[in-house]
C-alpha positions in Angstrom: 237.7 70.0 125.4 237.5 68.5 121.9 237.0 71.0 119.1 233.5 71.3 117.7 233.4 70.7 113.9 230.5 72.5 112.1 229.4 72.3 108.4 227.7 75.4 107.1 226.0 75.3 103.6 224.7 78.6 102.2 224.9 80.0 98.6 225.7 83.4 100.1 228.4 82.1 102.5 230.7 85.1 101.7 228.2 87.4 103.4 228.4 85.3 106.6 232.2 85.7 107.1 231.7 88.0 110.2 229.6 85.2 111.7 232.2 82.6 110.9 235.1 84.7 112.3 233.1 85.3 115.5 232.6 81.5 115.9 236.2 80.8 115.2 237.2 83.1 118.0 234.8 81.2 120.3 236.7 78.0 119.5 234.5 76.4 116.8 235.8 75.0 113.5 233.6 75.9 110.6 233.7 74.2 107.1 231.8 76.2 104.5 230.1 75.1 101.2 227.8 76.9 98.8 225.3 74.2 97.9 223.6 71.0 99.0 225.5 68.6 96.8 228.9 69.9 98.2 227.4 69.6 101.7 226.6 66.0 101.1 230.0 65.2 99.7 231.8 66.9 102.5 229.6 65.2 105.0 230.6 61.8 103.6 234.3 62.4 104.0 234.5 64.3 107.3 233.0 64.0 110.7 230.8 66.9 111.9 229.1 67.7 115.2 226.5 70.1 113.7 225.2 71.2 110.3 223.7 74.6 109.3 221.7 74.5 106.1 220.3 77.4 104.1 216.9 76.5 102.7 217.0 78.4 99.4 220.1 77.0 97.6 220.5 76.2 93.9 220.3 72.5 93.1 219.4 70.6 96.2 217.2 72.7 98.6 218.0 72.8 102.2 215.1 70.4 103.0 216.3 67.9 100.4 219.8 68.1 101.7 218.5 67.7 105.3 216.7 64.5 104.3 219.8 63.0 102.6 222.1 63.9 105.5 219.6 62.4 108.0 219.5 59.2 106.0 223.3 58.9 106.4 223.4 59.9 110.1 219.9 60.4 111.8 221.5 61.6 115.0 223.4 64.6 113.6 221.9 67.9 114.8 220.8 70.1 111.8 219.6 73.7 111.8 217.6 75.1 108.9 218.1 78.8 108.1 215.6 80.5 105.8 213.9 83.7 104.9 210.6 81.8 104.4 208.2 82.0 107.3 205.5 79.8 105.7 204.0 77.3 108.1 204.2 74.4 105.7 208.0 74.8 105.5 208.3 74.6 109.3 206.0 71.5 109.3 208.1 69.8 106.6 211.3 70.6 108.5 209.8 69.1 111.7 208.8 66.0 109.7 212.4 65.6 108.7 213.4 65.8 112.4 215.0 69.2 112.3 216.8 70.2 115.5 216.3 74.0 115.2 214.9 76.5 112.8 216.2 80.1 112.3 214.7 83.0 110.3 217.1 85.3 108.3 218.7 87.6 109.0 220.5 85.8 111.8 223.1 87.5 114.0 226.2 85.9 115.5 224.8 85.7 119.0 221.8 83.8 117.7 224.1 81.2 116.0 226.2 80.9 119.2 223.1 80.3 121.3 221.9 77.6 118.9 225.3 75.9 119.0 225.4 75.9 122.8 221.8 74.6 122.9 222.6 71.7 120.6 226.2 70.9 121.2 227.2 72.3 124.6 223.8 71.6 126.2 224.8 68.3 127.9 227.9 69.8 129.4 226.1 73.0 130.6 223.2 71.1 132.0 225.6 68.7 133.8 227.5 71.6 135.4 224.4 73.5 136.5 222.7 70.3 137.8 225.7 69.3 139.8 226.1 72.8 141.2 222.4 73.0 142.1 222.5 69.6 143.9 225.6 70.6 145.8 223.7 73.6 147.1 220.6 71.5 148.0 222.8 68.7 149.5 223.6 71.0 152.5 220.0 72.0 152.9 218.8 68.4 152.8 221.5 67.3 155.2 220.5 69.9 157.8 216.7 69.3 157.3 217.0 65.5 157.8 218.4 65.9 161.3 215.4 68.1 162.4 212.3 66.7 164.1 210.3 66.2 160.8 206.7 65.4 160.3 205.5 62.6 158.0 204.6 65.1 155.3 208.1 66.7 155.6 209.6 63.2 155.1 207.5 62.8 152.0 209.0 66.1 150.7 212.5 64.9 151.5 211.9 61.6 149.6 210.5 63.5 146.6 213.5 65.8 146.5 215.9 62.8 146.7 214.1 61.1 143.8 214.2 64.4 141.8 218.0 64.6 142.2 218.4 60.9 141.5 216.6 61.2 138.2 218.4 64.4 137.3 221.9 63.2 138.1 221.5 59.7 136.4 221.5 61.5 133.0 224.9 63.0 133.7 228.3 61.5 133.5 229.3 62.8 137.0 229.7 59.4 138.8 231.1 61.2 141.8 228.0 63.3 142.3 225.8 60.2 141.9 227.8 58.5 144.6 227.3 61.5 147.0 223.6 61.3 146.4 223.6 57.5 147.0 225.3 58.2 150.4 222.7 60.9 151.2 219.8 58.6 150.4 221.3 56.0 152.8 221.6 58.6 155.5 218.0 59.7 154.8 216.9 56.1 155.4 218.8 55.9 158.7 216.9 58.9 160.0 213.6 57.8 158.4 213.9 54.4 160.2 214.4 56.2 163.5 211.4 58.3 162.7 209.2 55.3 162.0 210.4 53.5 165.2 209.5 56.5 167.2 206.1 57.2 165.7 204.6 54.2 163.9 202.8 52.5 166.9 201.4 55.9 167.9 199.8 56.3 164.5 198.3 52.8 164.8 196.9 53.7 168.2 195.6 57.1 167.1 195.2 57.0 163.2 194.2 60.7 163.0 197.7 61.7 164.4 199.5 60.2 161.4 199.5 60.0 157.6 196.9 58.2 155.5 197.9 54.5 155.6 197.0 51.5 153.5 193.8 50.7 155.4 192.5 54.3 155.2 193.2 54.7 151.5 189.7 53.9 150.0 187.8 55.7 152.7 189.9 58.9 152.6 191.0 59.1 148.9 189.1 56.7 146.6 185.5 56.8 147.7 185.4 60.7 147.8 186.4 60.5 144.1 183.1 58.8 143.3 181.4 62.1 144.0 182.6 63.4 140.6 179.9 61.3 139.0 182.4 60.0 136.5 183.5 56.4 136.3 186.6 56.0 138.5 189.4 53.7 137.3 191.6 52.7 140.2 194.8 51.1 138.9 197.1 49.5 141.4 200.5 48.5 140.0 202.1 46.2 142.6 205.5 47.2 143.9 205.6 50.5 142.0 208.0 52.9 143.7 207.7 56.7 143.4 210.7 56.9 141.0 209.2 54.2 138.8 205.9 56.1 138.7 207.8 59.2 137.6 209.1 57.2 134.6 205.7 56.0 133.4 204.2 59.4 134.1 206.4 60.9 131.4 204.4 58.8 128.9 201.0 59.3 130.6 201.5 63.1 130.3 200.8 62.9 126.6 197.2 61.7 127.4 196.4 62.9 130.9 196.8 65.9 133.1 197.7 65.3 136.8 194.9 66.6 139.1 196.8 65.6 142.3 200.2 64.1 143.0 199.9 62.7 146.5 201.4 60.0 148.7 200.3 57.8 151.5 202.2 55.4 153.9 202.2 51.7 153.5 201.5 49.7 156.7 204.1 47.3 158.2 205.0 44.8 156.9 205.3 46.5 153.5 204.4 43.2 151.9 201.6 42.4 149.5 199.6 40.1 151.8 199.4 42.8 154.5 199.5 46.1 152.7 197.3 45.2 149.7 194.7 43.3 151.7 194.6 46.3 154.1 193.8 48.6 151.1 190.9 46.5 149.8 189.4 45.6 153.2 189.9 49.1 154.7 191.1 47.2 157.8 194.3 46.5 159.6 195.5 42.8 159.5 194.3 42.1 163.1 190.8 43.3 162.3 190.9 41.3 159.0 191.7 38.1 160.9 188.8 38.8 163.2 186.2 39.8 160.5 187.3 37.2 157.9 188.5 34.2 159.8 188.2 31.9 156.8 189.9 34.3 154.3 192.7 36.0 156.2 195.9 34.0 155.6 198.8 34.3 158.1 202.4 33.8 157.1 202.5 30.1 158.1 199.2 29.2 156.4 199.3 27.3 153.2 198.0 28.8 149.9 197.8 32.2 148.3 197.7 35.3 150.5 195.8 37.6 148.2 193.0 35.5 146.9 190.1 37.4 148.5 190.8 41.0 147.5 187.5 41.3 145.6 185.5 40.0 148.6 187.3 42.4 150.9 186.5 45.3 148.5 182.8 44.3 148.3 182.7 44.3 152.1 184.3 47.7 152.4 182.0 49.3 149.8 179.0 48.0 151.6 180.4 49.1 155.0 181.5 52.6 154.0 179.8 53.8 150.8 176.4 52.5 151.9 174.7 53.0 148.5 174.2 51.1 145.3 177.8 51.4 144.0 178.4 49.4 140.8 182.0 48.2 140.7 184.3 45.7 139.0 187.5 44.1 140.1 190.2 42.6 137.8 193.6 41.2 138.6 196.0 41.1 135.7 198.8 38.5 135.9 199.4 37.8 132.2 199.4 39.6 128.9 196.2 37.8 127.8 194.4 38.9 130.9 195.5 42.5 130.2 194.1 42.3 126.6 190.8 40.9 128.0 190.4 43.9 130.2 191.1 46.2 127.3 188.4 44.5 125.2 185.9 45.0 128.0 186.5 48.8 128.6 183.3 50.0 127.1 181.3 47.7 129.4 183.3 49.0 132.4 182.1 52.6 131.7 178.8 51.6 133.2 180.4 51.1 136.7 181.0 53.8 139.3 184.3 52.2 140.3 186.6 49.9 138.3 189.6 48.3 140.2 192.4 46.8 138.2 195.4 45.2 139.9 198.6 44.8 137.7 201.2 42.4 139.1 204.0 43.0 136.6 206.4 45.0 138.7 206.1 42.6 141.6 206.9 39.7 139.2 209.8 41.7 137.9 211.3 42.2 141.4 211.0 38.5 142.1 212.3 37.6 138.7 215.3 39.7 139.4 216.0 37.5 142.4 215.3 34.2 140.6 216.6 34.7 137.1 220.2 35.5 136.2 219.2 37.2 132.9 216.9 39.7 134.7 219.6 40.3 137.3 221.9 41.4 134.5 219.3 43.6 132.9 218.3 45.3 136.1 221.6 45.4 137.9 221.1 48.8 139.5 218.4 51.4 140.3 218.5 53.2 136.9 218.3 49.9 135.0 215.4 48.7 137.2 213.5 51.9 136.4 214.3 51.5 132.7 213.0 47.9 132.7 209.8 49.1 134.3 209.4 51.8 131.7 210.0 49.4 128.9 207.3 47.1 130.2 204.9 49.9 130.5 205.5 51.2 127.0 204.6 47.8 125.5 202.0 46.7 128.0 198.2 46.2 127.6 197.9 48.7 130.5 199.2 51.6 128.4 196.8 50.5 125.6 193.9 50.6 128.1 194.9 54.0 129.4 195.1 55.4 125.9 191.6 54.2 125.3 190.4 55.6 128.6 192.0 59.0 127.8 189.3 59.4 125.1 186.5 59.0 127.7 185.1 61.2 130.5 186.6 59.4 133.5 188.7 59.9 136.6 191.9 57.9 136.8 193.8 56.9 139.9 197.2 55.2 139.8 198.9 53.9 142.9 200.5 50.9 144.5 200.6 48.9 147.7 204.3 49.3 148.7 207.7 49.9 147.1 211.0 48.0 147.1 214.6 48.6 148.1 217.8 47.3 146.8 219.3 45.4 149.8 223.0 45.6 150.5 223.7 44.7 154.2 223.1 41.2 155.5 221.8 40.9 159.1 222.0 37.6 160.9 218.8 36.3 162.4 217.9 33.0 164.1 214.3 31.6 164.3 212.5 28.3 164.6 211.4 26.4 161.5 208.0 28.1 161.5 209.6 31.6 161.0 208.5 33.1 157.7 210.9 33.4 154.7 210.6 37.1 153.9 214.0 38.8 153.8 212.8 42.2 155.2 210.5 41.1 158.1 210.2 38.1 160.4 207.6 36.9 162.8 208.1 34.0 165.1 209.0 32.9 168.6 212.3 33.5 170.3 213.8 35.4 167.4 217.5 36.2 167.8 218.8 39.2 165.9 221.0 42.3 165.9 218.9 45.1 167.6 220.7 47.8 165.6 219.3 46.5 162.3 215.7 46.0 163.3 212.5 47.6 164.5 211.3 45.1 167.1 207.5 44.9 167.9 207.3 42.6 170.9 203.5 42.6 171.0 202.1 42.3 167.4 198.7 43.6 168.6 200.3 47.0 169.3 200.7 47.2 165.5 197.3 45.7 164.8 199.0 42.5 163.5 197.9 39.0 164.2 199.8 37.0 166.8 200.5 33.5 165.7 201.6 32.3 169.2 201.5 33.8 172.6 205.2 34.6 172.4 205.3 35.7 168.8 206.9 39.0 167.8 207.8 40.9 164.6 211.1 42.3 163.5 211.4 44.7 160.5 214.7 45.3 158.6 215.7 48.9 158.6 217.3 50.9 155.7 218.9 48.4 153.2 219.4 45.4 155.5 218.1 41.9 154.8 217.8 38.9 157.1 220.1 35.9 156.6 220.4 32.7 158.6 223.9 31.9 159.9 223.9 28.3 158.7 223.7 29.4 155.0 225.1 32.9 155.3 227.4 33.0 152.3 224.9 31.3 150.0 222.2 33.8 151.0 224.6 36.8 150.6 225.7 35.8 147.2 222.2 35.1 146.0 220.3 38.1 147.5 222.7 41.0 147.8 221.7 43.8 145.5 218.2 42.4 144.8 215.0 44.4 145.3 213.0 43.3 148.3 210.1 44.6 150.4 208.5 44.1 153.8 210.7 46.4 155.9 211.3 50.1 156.7 212.6 52.5 154.1 211.5 55.6 152.2 211.3 53.5 149.0 209.0 50.9 150.6 206.7 53.0 152.8 206.1 56.3 151.0 203.7 55.4 148.2 202.6 57.4 145.2 198.9 58.1 144.8 198.1 60.1 141.7 194.8 61.2 140.2 194.4 62.1 136.5 191.9 63.6 134.1 192.1 63.0 130.3 193.5 65.9 128.3 
């Protein structure tokens, strides 16, 4: 391990010799000076990992020295040591981005703890995190092979995301690879679970989890009873791990009232899942109730053009009272700004629904644009790109404004996405839909191991285009490829983020309610 080099400036440095000897014995190299000017000179000619500064030195004070050192290297950890406990001094030190603050007299153990916290922290956290995951790895592995319920699968997914976010900060590539393999195994078992139970849930909805079509009735409409304006924000394609990233920013403005999940219906695709959310109906019922508005895969035109009409119908059908509501779909930056400028007017509504399409566009852009593919070339980068969008989006500006008002906030999505890695050959006629994660059509030819096959779409409350139509859903991280352009498809789509099939990432959907702080 490389030696840690520490600069210590104190006009009474001779009195600190026992501390310095103690640290030398622990393997730390200490350079001592007696004033701020010498500290600056030494800092310019030598590399240090940490600086201790006495506040009350002749000439340059500790705070003045701190400011000058930070102007040279803003990332260097600096600890101010002082006898002065005045609040203003602490505030000044924080303003200069101090890393720690110690009150004299200090003992050697205090100093050692500070060094470990600031210098050895990364290594110690890495070791402890890796060890903790190794212990949980065994527990997760055993649990996944049990006969789990839908809520237990939600817990498994949350744990896997927790470890994914924890381990990605570490430099232990081996441990991240083990986690990736465990996630893959989890999706194998989860796909079996869905195959075994999904049609039973559709037949008897009370036996399963809350699904897309039940969301408003069971989760959103009850929130209206708070007598506060409810803002329902649906960010298309937002996975649980991506929500965790943006929640780190929202926590400055909101407290989480409830962190919950629901299950997306199949196909986990926008035209099915999101229309089901706003209509409160399964696709087969939508086709029957809205024959002029429901769009099947082979129909021309947009598939989500009537969400506001579906929502109005559901409100009238279920709430059965004078519910004032608004609906906005944000596809561009300008549309987002327009919503922000209208927030005060929205406060007069019981329910305000805002659909943000950015993450969906990002996933498609990653497929279509080489530059985005480079920027989001793995899971961590994909999360980072989502976070960067959110930090600079009109949505965050709107949520900051709303945090100053007496509202209830809901953030959710319609389905997630999965990075696809394994091509699966499929043959269908020319009317077969183009989605890579599900197909519907006549006489589909496929590898049974890779798919969940629903022979009669009506069993899953899905429209049947033809008398012999069936649906197949890709399981785990597979994606469908036609044999006649196999290599071209594999080169183009491998590693892209897709949706429509069966995976933890696509089906287990975050649903989070907030109150302003």
